C-alpha positions in Angstrom: 0.2 -0.2 -0.1 1.8 3.1 -1.1 1.1 6.7 -0.5 -1.1 7.4 -3.5 -3.6 4.6 -2.4 -3.4 6.1 1.6 -4.1 9.5 0.0 -6.9 8.4 -1.9 -8.1 6.6 1.7 -7.7 9.6 3.5 -9.7 12.0 1.1 -12.5 9.6 1.7 -12.3 8.8 5.0 -11.1 12.0 6.5 -14.3 13.9 5.8 -16.2 10.8 7.7 -14.2 11.0 10.6 -14.9 15.2 10.8 -18.3 14.5 10.5 -17.9 12.6 13.8 -15.9 15.6 15.3 -18.7 18.0 14.1 -21.5 15.8 15.8 -19.7 15.6 18.8 -19.0 19.5 19.0 -22.8 19.8 18.5 -23.9 17.3 21.3 -21.6 19.4 23.7 -23.2 22.6 22.8 -19.7 23.9 21.2 -20.1 26.4 18.4 -19.7 25.2 14.8 -18.0 27.5 12.4 -17.1 27.2 8.8 -13.3 27.7 9.5 -13.1 25.2 12.5 -14.9 22.7 10.4 -12.3 23.2 7.5 -9.6 22.9 10.2 -11.1 19.6 11.7 -11.4 18.2 7.8 -7.8 18.9 7.4 -6.5 17.5 10.7 -8.7 14.5 10.3 -7.6 13.5 7.0 -3.9 14.1 8.0 -4.2 12.1 11.4 -6.1 9.5 8.9 -3.4 9.1 6.8 -0.6 9.1 9.3 -1.9 6.5 11.5 -2.6 4.7 8.7 0.5 5.2 7.2 2.5 3.7 10.3 0.2 0.9 11.2 -2.2 -1.0 8.8 0.0 0.1 5.8 3.1 -1.4 7.5 1.0 -4.6 8.0 -0.7 -5.0 4.9 2.7 -4.5 3.0 4.1 -7.2 5.0 1.4 -9.7 4.2 1.4 -8.5 0.8 5.4 -9.6 0.3 4.8 -12.7 2.4 2.1 -13.7 0.0 4.2 -12.8 -3.1 7.1 -15.0 -1.7 4.6 -17.8 -1.4 3.2 -17.6 -4.5 6.7 -17.5 -6.3 7.3 -20.6 -4.1 4.2 -22.6 -5.6 5.0 -21.5 -8.9 8.4 -22.8 -9.2 7.5 -25.7 -7.5 5.3 -26.9 -10.1 
């Protein structure tokens, strides 16, 4: 999983996390402004990208390498 894929995922799931932040602000009766929402959108997208980059992407790439190695062993063995 490279940075381009992670960027696409962050663009899709970052706004969903932002909606959660806006909902929590609404529930706790905090003022909701456009600038605050835009900042939260950017921050949530960046945090999503960084969080996935150092957790799920690492293990995804490790698994992909292992599967490719196993696949090449299987095709060479037949």
